[in-house]
Phi, psi and omega in degrees: 000146176269117185237150170239111181271124178296164180304328185279359176283135180291147178307320181301324179292314180300314180298313181299317179295320177296319178298330179275005174095005178282146177271100186245123170257131183250122181304324180300330180273327190252337184200060183300140178082004181296140178292157183306316180301319180292323179296313180293323176298321177296315177302316180296312184290334180259007181054050180246153173266127182277130173256127182205157171258002186267114183295338181300334183293336177298309179299315181298316182300317180288328181289311184274339183075142179232148177290163181295351179268359182236181179173180179227135173241112178272125184263121180232048181270130187269357179299146184258333181282127182307320180294322179292319176299312181301314181296314182297317181288315179299319177298317179296319180295320180287331184277338185236093179289168174086042181281340183292145177077014184222157166258118185239152176234122177258115179248177181305315188243004180201166175234129176246145183219138175226128179295145184274348184286000000 
């Protein structure tokens, strides 16, 4: 899957997703400090699904609209250890296909999804 990891995603998550074969661009590496609108525009233009812990992206995604090849995954995992967070999120992404075209929320015990159209 083509992913854009927001700055607030832990390094352990980015590494784990890359190890699992996902194409991950990390804002911290390519455009640190970029405003939310620019981050979402990049996800949109590169047909990537945005991974973030920032709730503001939900409102922005519905306001600007995203193509069916993009989407937003809001991460609400309460684990505190970076490796545990990385494992839980990577497992959820691999277990639930079809993240494109949706605003999704990954929580400790469930995944919620709403289409962006």
